[in-house]
C-alpha positions in Angstrom: -30.8 -25.0 148.0 -33.3 -28.3 147.3 -36.0 -27.0 147.3 -35.5 -23.6 145.2 -33.6 -26.8 142.6 -37.2 -28.2 142.6 -38.9 -24.3 141.5 -39.6 -23.9 137.9 -37.4 -21.6 135.9 -40.7 -18.8 135.7 -40.4 -19.2 139.2 -36.5 -18.6 140.4 -36.1 -15.7 137.5 -39.3 -14.4 140.0 -37.9 -14.6 142.9 -34.0 -13.6 141.7 -35.4 -10.9 140.5 -37.1 -9.6 144.0 -34.8 -10.0 146.0 -32.3 -8.3 143.3 -34.8 -5.2 143.9 -35.6 -5.5 147.2 -32.0 -5.3 148.0 -31.3 -2.7 145.0 -34.7 0.1 146.5 -33.9 -0.7 149.9 -29.9 0.3 149.3 -31.1 3.1 147.1 -33.2 4.4 150.1 -30.7 4.1 152.2 -28.3 6.0 150.8 -31.3 9.1 150.2 -32.7 8.6 153.6 -28.5 9.5 155.0 -28.0 12.8 152.1 -31.2 13.7 153.4 -30.7 13.9 156.7 -27.3 15.2 155.7 -29.0 18.3 154.5 -30.9 18.8 156.7 -28.4 18.9 159.5 -26.0 20.9 157.4 -29.5 23.7 156.7 -29.5 24.0 160.3 -25.6 24.1 161.3 -25.5 27.7 158.6 -28.5 28.7 160.3 -27.1 28.4 163.7 -23.4 30.1 162.4 -25.6 32.8 161.2 -27.4 33.3 164.4 -24.0 33.1 166.2 -22.3 35.6 163.3 -24.7 38.5 163.9 -24.1 38.7 167.4 -20.3 37.9 167.3 -20.0 41.4 164.6 -22.1 43.7 167.0 -20.0 42.8 170.1 -16.5 43.1 167.9 -17.7 46.0 167.5 -18.3 47.5 170.9 -22.1 47.7 171.2 -22.3 45.0 173.9 -25.0 47.4 176.0 -27.4 47.2 173.5 -27.5 44.3 171.7 -30.4 42.9 169.6 -33.3 41.1 170.9 -33.3 37.7 169.0 -35.9 37.2 166.4 -39.2 34.7 166.3 -38.4 31.6 166.7 -34.6 32.4 167.1 -32.7 30.6 170.4 -30.3 32.5 171.3 -27.7 33.2 174.6 -25.4 35.6 175.3 -23.3 35.7 178.4 -20.7 38.5 179.1 -16.8 37.6 180.4 -17.9 37.9 183.6 -20.6 34.8 183.0 -24.0 37.0 183.6 -27.3 36.2 181.1 -27.4 39.5 178.6 -29.8 38.0 176.1 -31.3 34.2 175.9 -34.1 33.3 174.1 -33.3 30.0 175.1 -36.5 27.4 176.1 -36.3 26.7 179.8 -34.8 23.2 179.9 -31.8 23.8 178.5 -31.0 27.0 180.7 -29.5 24.6 183.8 -27.3 23.4 181.1 -26.1 26.7 179.5 -23.3 27.3 181.0 -22.2 24.2 180.4 -23.0 24.9 176.5 -21.0 28.1 176.6 -18.1 26.0 177.4 -18.6 22.5 174.8 -16.3 24.2 172.6 -17.0 25.4 168.6 -18.0 22.1 168.0 -21.8 21.3 166.9 -23.4 19.6 170.1 -26.7 17.3 170.3 -28.9 17.7 173.2 -31.8 15.6 173.9 -34.3 17.0 176.1 -37.4 14.9 177.5 -39.6 17.2 175.0 -37.2 17.9 172.2 -34.4 17.5 169.8 -31.8 20.1 169.5 -29.0 21.3 168.2 -26.2 23.6 169.8 -23.3 25.6 168.9 -21.2 28.4 171.4 -19.1 30.2 169.8 -16.2 32.5 172.1 -16.2 36.0 171.2 -12.7 37.8 172.6 -13.5 41.2 173.1 -12.0 44.9 175.4 -13.2 43.5 178.2 -13.2 40.5 178.4 -14.6 36.9 176.0 -18.2 36.9 175.3 -20.2 33.9 174.5 -23.1 33.0 172.5 -24.8 29.9 172.5 -27.2 29.7 170.1 -30.0 26.5 168.9 -32.5 24.7 166.9 -35.5 23.1 167.4 -34.8 19.6 165.4 -38.5 18.7 165.7 -39.6 19.7 161.7 -36.6 18.2 160.5 -36.8 14.7 161.9 -40.9 14.9 161.0 -39.7 15.5 157.4 -37.0 12.8 157.9 -40.0 10.4 159.3 -42.6 11.2 156.0 -39.5 10.4 154.2 -38.6 6.9 155.3 -42.3 6.1 155.0 -42.3 7.1 151.4 -39.1 4.9 150.7 -40.7 2.3 153.1 -43.8 2.2 150.6 -42.5 3.0 147.2 -39.9 0.0 148.0 -42.3 -2.6 148.5 -44.6 -1.0 145.2 -41.6 -0.6 143.2 -40.1 -4.8 144.2 -43.8 -5.5 143.6 -43.1 -4.2 140.3 -40.5 -5.3 139.6 -41.6 -9.4 140.8 -44.7 -9.0 138.0 -42.4 -7.4 135.0 -40.3 -10.5 135.6 -42.6 -12.9 136.1 -44.6 -11.1 132.3 -40.9 -11.4 131.1 -39.9 -14.7 132.0 -43.2 -15.8 130.8 -42.6 -14.7 127.4 -38.7 -15.5 127.1 -39.9 -19.0 127.6 -43.3 -19.1 125.9 -40.7 -20.4 122.8 -40.1 -23.3 125.3 -43.7 -23.9 125.9 -44.4 -23.9 122.4 -41.0 -26.4 121.9 -42.9 -29.0 124.1 -45.9 -29.2 123.4 -44.3 -30.5 120.0 -42.1 -32.6 121.2 -45.3 -34.2 123.2 -47.2 -34.4 119.7 -43.9 -36.4 118.0 -43.3 -38.7 120.7 -44.6 -42.5 119.5 -45.8 -40.7 116.3 -44.2 -41.3 112.9 -44.4 -37.3 112.1 -41.7 -35.3 110.4 -42.5 -32.8 112.4 -39.6 -30.6 113.6 -39.7 -28.3 116.8 -40.8 -24.6 115.9 -37.7 -22.3 115.6 -38.3 -18.5 115.9 -37.5 -15.2 114.5 -35.7 -14.2 117.1 -31.1 -15.2 116.4 -31.2 -15.7 120.1 -30.3 -19.0 122.6 -33.7 -20.6 122.4 -32.7 -20.5 118.4 -30.0 -22.2 118.0 -30.5 -24.2 121.0 -34.4 -25.3 118.6 -31.7 -26.7 115.8 -29.7 -28.1 116.9 -32.4 -29.6 119.0 -33.7 -30.5 115.1 -30.4 -31.7 114.5 -30.4 -34.2 117.0 -33.8 -35.1 115.8 -33.2 -35.3 112.2 -29.9 -37.6 113.3 -31.9 -39.8 114.6 -34.6 -39.9 112.4 -31.9 -40.4 110.0 -30.7 -43.1 112.5 -34.0 -44.9 113.3 -34.6 -44.9 109.4 -31.3 -47.3 108.8 -32.3 -49.2 111.4 -35.6 -50.1 109.7 -33.9 -50.4 106.1 -31.3 -52.6 107.2 -34.0 -54.6 108.7 -36.3 -54.3 106.0 -33.3 -55.2 103.7 -32.4 -58.6 106.2 -35.5 -60.1 106.0 -35.6 -59.4 102.0 -32.1 -60.2 100.9 -31.1 -63.1 103.6 -34.7 -65.2 103.4 -33.4 -66.6 99.8 -30.1 -68.2 100.5 -31.3 -69.2 104.3 -33.7 -71.0 102.6 -30.6 -72.3 99.9 -28.9 -73.0 102.6 -31.6 -75.0 104.7 -32.2 -77.0 101.7 -28.8 -77.8 101.3 -28.3 -78.6 104.7 -31.5 -81.5 103.9 -30.0 -83.2 100.8 -26.3 -83.4 103.1 -28.5 -84.9 105.5 -29.6 -87.8 102.1 -25.7 -87.9 100.9 -25.0 -89.4 103.8 -23.8 -92.7 102.4 -22.1 -91.0 99.8 -19.3 -89.5 100.2 -18.8 -87.4 96.6 -22.0 -85.8 96.4 -22.3 -84.8 100.7 -18.8 -83.0 100.0 -20.4 -81.9 96.6 -23.1 -80.5 98.6 -21.1 -79.3 101.8 -18.7 -77.5 99.8 -21.8 -75.5 98.5 -23.3 -74.8 102.1 -20.1 -72.9 102.3 -20.7 -70.9 99.1 -23.8 -69.3 100.5 -22.3 -69.2 103.8 -19.7 -68.0 102.1 -21.8 -65.0 100.6 -24.9 -64.3 103.5 -21.4 -63.9 105.3 -20.1 -61.7 102.6 -24.2 -60.0 102.1 -23.6 -59.3 106.2 -20.6 -57.4 106.1 -21.6 -55.2 103.4 -25.1 -54.5 104.5 -23.7 -53.1 108.0 -20.6 -51.2 106.5 -23.5 -49.8 104.6 -25.2 -48.9 107.0 -21.5 -47.7 109.5 -21.0 -45.2 106.3 -24.7 -43.7 106.8 -23.7 -43.3 109.9 -21.1 -41.8 109.8 -20.6 -38.1 111.3 -17.2 -37.7 112.6 -14.9 -37.9 109.5 -10.8 -38.0 108.4 -8.9 -35.6 106.6 -6.7 -37.0 103.5 -4.2 -34.7 101.5 -4.0 -35.5 98.1 -0.4 -37.2 98.3 -2.2 -39.4 100.3 -5.4 -40.6 98.1 -2.8 -40.5 95.5 -0.6 -43.4 97.2 -3.7 -45.3 98.4 -4.5 -45.5 94.0 -1.5 -46.5 93.3 -1.9 -49.4 96.0 -5.3 -50.4 94.3 -4.1 -51.1 91.1 -1.7 -53.5 92.7 -4.2 -55.5 94.7 -6.6 -55.3 91.5 -3.7 -56.5 88.8 -3.5 -59.2 91.7 -6.8 -60.2 91.0 -6.7 -60.3 87.2 -3.8 -62.0 87.1 -4.6 -64.7 83.2 -7.1 -62.8 82.8 -5.2 -60.7 80.4 -7.2 -57.8 81.5 -4.7 -54.5 81.4 -5.2 -52.0 85.3 -3.4 -48.8 84.6 -3.3 -45.5 86.3 -2.5 -42.0 86.0 -2.1 -39.1 89.0 -2.6 -35.4 87.4 -0.7 -32.5 87.8 -2.1 -30.3 91.6 -0.9 -27.5 93.6 -0.9 -27.6 97.1 -4.9 -27.5 98.4 -7.2 -27.7 101.1 -7.4 -32.0 102.5 -10.4 -34.2 101.3 -12.4 -35.4 104.4 -12.3 -38.8 102.9 -10.5 -41.2 104.9 -7.8 -43.0 102.4 -9.0 -46.0 104.0 -13.0 -45.3 102.2 -11.0 -44.3 99.6 -9.2 -47.4 98.6 -12.5 -48.7 99.5 -14.2 -46.7 96.5 -11.3 -47.7 94.5 -11.7 -51.5 94.8 -15.2 -51.5 94.5 -15.4 -49.6 91.4 -12.2 -52.1 90.2 -13.6 -55.1 91.1 -16.4 -54.5 89.4 -15.2 -54.0 86.1 -12.7 -57.1 86.0 -15.9 -58.9 86.7 -17.8 -57.4 83.9 -15.0 -57.6 81.4 -13.9 -61.2 82.6 -17.8 -62.6 82.1 -18.2 -61.2 78.9 -15.0 -61.7 77.6 -16.2 -65.9 78.6 -19.2 -65.5 77.9 -17.7 -63.6 73.7 -15.5 -66.9 73.7 -18.2 -69.4 74.0 -20.5 -68.0 71.9 -17.7 -67.4 69.0 -16.6 -71.2 69.7 -19.8 -73.0 69.6 -21.0 -70.9 66.5 -17.6 -71.9 64.7 -17.8 -75.2 66.1 -21.3 -75.7 64.2 -19.4 -73.9 60.7 -16.4 -76.6 60.6 -17.9 -79.2 61.2 -17.0 -79.5 65.2 -13.6 -77.6 65.0 -13.9 -75.1 67.3 -10.9 -72.8 68.5 -11.0 -72.1 72.2 -10.2 -69.2 73.9 -7.3 -67.9 73.3 -5.2 -67.9 76.1 -4.4 -64.2 76.6 -8.0 -64.6 78.3 -8.6 -61.4 74.9 -12.1 -61.4 73.3 -12.8 -61.9 69.9 -12.4 -59.2 68.5 -9.5 -59.0 69.3 -9.9 -56.0 71.4 -7.8 -56.4 75.2 -9.5 -55.2 78.2 -8.3 -52.4 79.9 -9.3 -51.0 83.3 -7.9 -47.6 83.4 -8.0 -44.6 86.4 -7.5 -41.3 86.9 -6.8 -38.6 89.6 -7.2 -35.5 88.7 -7.5 -32.4 91.4 -8.6 -28.8 90.7 -8.7 -26.1 93.4 -11.6 -27.2 94.8 -11.8 -30.7 94.2 -10.8 -34.0 93.5 -11.5 -36.0 90.9 -11.6 -39.5 90.2 -12.5 -41.7 86.7 -12.5 -45.4 86.5 -12.7 -46.6 82.9 -13.0 -49.5 81.2 -13.4 -51.4 77.9 -16.4 -53.6 79.3 -19.8 -53.8 78.2 -20.8 -51.5 79.6 -24.6 -50.6 81.2 -28.3 -50.8 80.0 -29.0 -47.4 79.3 -33.0 -48.2 81.3 -30.9 -49.5 84.3 -28.5 -46.7 84.6 -30.8 -44.9 87.1 -31.1 -47.9 89.0 -27.3 -48.1 89.0 -27.1 -47.0 92.7 -29.9 -48.9 94.0 -29.5 -51.3 97.4 -30.2 -54.1 95.5 -30.7 -53.5 92.0 -28.8 -56.3 89.8 -29.2 -56.3 85.8 -31.1 -58.5 84.1 -27.7 -60.0 82.2 -23.9 -58.2 82.7 -23.6 -55.1 81.0 -23.5 -56.0 77.7 -26.7 -58.2 78.5 -24.5 -61.7 78.0 -24.2 -62.3 82.0 -27.2 -64.5 83.4 -27.4 -64.2 86.7 -24.9 -63.0 89.0 -24.1 -63.8 92.4 -23.1 -60.4 93.7 -25.7 -59.3 96.4 -25.9 -55.5 94.1 -24.8 -53.0 97.0 -20.5 -52.7 95.8 -22.5 -49.5 93.9 -24.4 -48.4 96.7 -21.1 -48.3 99.1 -19.7 -46.4 96.3 -22.4 -43.7 96.3 -22.7 -43.7 100.2 -18.5 -43.2 100.9 -18.4 -40.3 98.3 -22.0 -38.6 99.6 -20.7 -38.3 102.9 -17.4 -36.7 101.5 -20.0 -34.3 99.9 -19.8 -35.1 97.1 -21.5 -37.4 93.8 -20.5 -39.6 91.4 -21.7 -41.0 88.5 -22.4 -43.8 85.5 -22.5 -42.8 82.2 -21.7 -45.7 78.7 -18.9 -45.0 76.6 -19.1 -44.9 73.1 -18.5 -47.0 71.4 -17.9 -49.7 74.2 -17.8 -49.8 78.0 -18.3 -48.0 81.4 -16.9 -44.5 82.9 -18.0 -44.1 86.6 -16.5 -40.0 87.9 -16.4 -39.6 91.7 -16.3 -36.2 92.6 -15.3 -35.0 95.7 -15.0 -31.2 97.6 -12.0 -30.2 99.4 -13.1 -29.9 103.0 -12.4 -26.0 103.1 -16.2 -26.1 100.9 -17.7 -27.2 99.1 -18.1 -27.9 95.1 -20.9 -25.7 93.9 -24.2 -27.7 92.7 -23.6 -26.7 89.0 -19.8 -28.2 89.1 -20.5 -31.9 90.1 -21.5 -33.4 87.1 -24.8 -35.1 87.7 -26.5 -38.5 84.8 -29.6 -39.9 85.8 -28.3 -42.5 88.0 -27.7 -39.6 90.0 -30.5 -37.6 89.4 -34.0 -40.2 88.6 -36.3 -40.1 90.6 -36.5 -43.6 90.5 -32.9 -43.6 92.3 -34.1 -43.4 95.7 -31.3 -46.3 97.7 -33.8 -48.6 98.3 -34.3 -52.6 98.6 -35.4 -53.5 94.7 -37.2 -56.3 94.8 -35.4 -57.7 91.1 -33.4 -60.4 92.8 -32.4 -61.8 89.5 -29.9 -58.7 88.2 -26.8 -58.8 87.6 -25.0 -55.6 89.1 -21.3 -56.9 90.7 -20.5 -55.3 93.8 -18.0 -56.0 96.6 -20.1 -59.5 97.6 -18.5 -61.0 94.1 -15.9 -63.1 95.0 -13.2 -61.2 92.5 -15.0 -57.2 94.1 -14.7 -59.5 98.1 -10.8 -60.9 97.4 -9.7 -57.3 96.1 -11.5 -55.6 98.8 -10.3 -58.3 101.1 -6.9 -56.5 100.1 -6.6 -53.0 100.9 -4.3 -50.9 103.2 -2.2 -54.6 102.8 0.1 -53.3 99.6 
């Protein structure tokens, strides 16, 4: 058994075919041999019965005194009631046993002599003068010769057919395994190279076709996993270099401030903020890599998603306390629909990131407007400045508003987050979902710099894409931003024409790769306020 396992599939198939063919043809030969033997014996018995019938009729008609002479080759002996042999053409070697053969009964007897083999048939025929006996025989030499010739022919045929089956099996196995050899050669070329080639897939929809497709899917997943690891290493080395250098400088300054307690405390607090930013950045990178590598997905009903939206709104309201920003939501009517391939936690992460981004941008835009207006009034009125309103409203007199809308059609779920903030620069929209993409100044161009890592929208896009949906960003008129995420039901995907598109999702520049524009300011979940919202997920 161990030796058989070491053989190739082609050899095992051939050996197995030879064994099966040998057994089949051997069994067929045995059956044919027995059938021919039975036919020959039956023919001999019928001839014997015919010979007996001729003399039986003569004896029954009373012509015992003038019995016919046996024909050429006819072996017959007729014995009268007194035991005298009236006619006999039997060979001499059967003469001594003639009386015993006549008395043996009506069954066909197989008699073997040193010279030949005979079939013998005896009949007892009653007559007016007593019981006559007729003994007839047939030499089986000719039948035996025919049977021997048939046996040799069957043996040669068995050998030839078995060999032909073996050759045919070898050729068929070679042809069937040719695609496997092609896949192996391709796999050897792919090993250790950066080629994007896949295993060849044959035109026939057979087992090898499905095997090649499965292996190609596995290769694609492994390549995607390797690409994600490379991307993670690249992003980490690119984005962590500056914070680590800053942290090192802050620690060196802390050593120099050992004699000044207040200065030392300030450097330690600054280092703590840098460590927090590093921790948030690393957590976001790992989260993004995990999302992009997800294979098994949970399904969630519309009602559960609506409940999670309400919880996310409560978390956003806690974050916006004191800012004067109104956070509201509405859930549209819906019918019974298939669940969506998005877990409740991931849906909450999407809403938290989008709401957190909107609140941060609106807070900073409002603070900038108040600062600019206050400086202008102070200069115009001889130093009599008007500070920001106690409600946190901008100098335009319009309170900030963030609204989340959740709607569901027969085929898809639509989440829309709108705000009355500064919006985004049109040139930045195609890059909004890139990793580490940050605007030079916040949406309206009033915020110089950001502490965010630029991963919030990338995480949102990865979560929506993993559920089979699409997300878009557009500026509202006259002011504000709209983010729309469309997620199909698990029973089917939404046609491409039904998914919203805009430059942010279709522009070739949007490649989700690490951006080198580190001075940009697209806030993400790593922003302190947004991070606070994310940390309160699923706790309401």
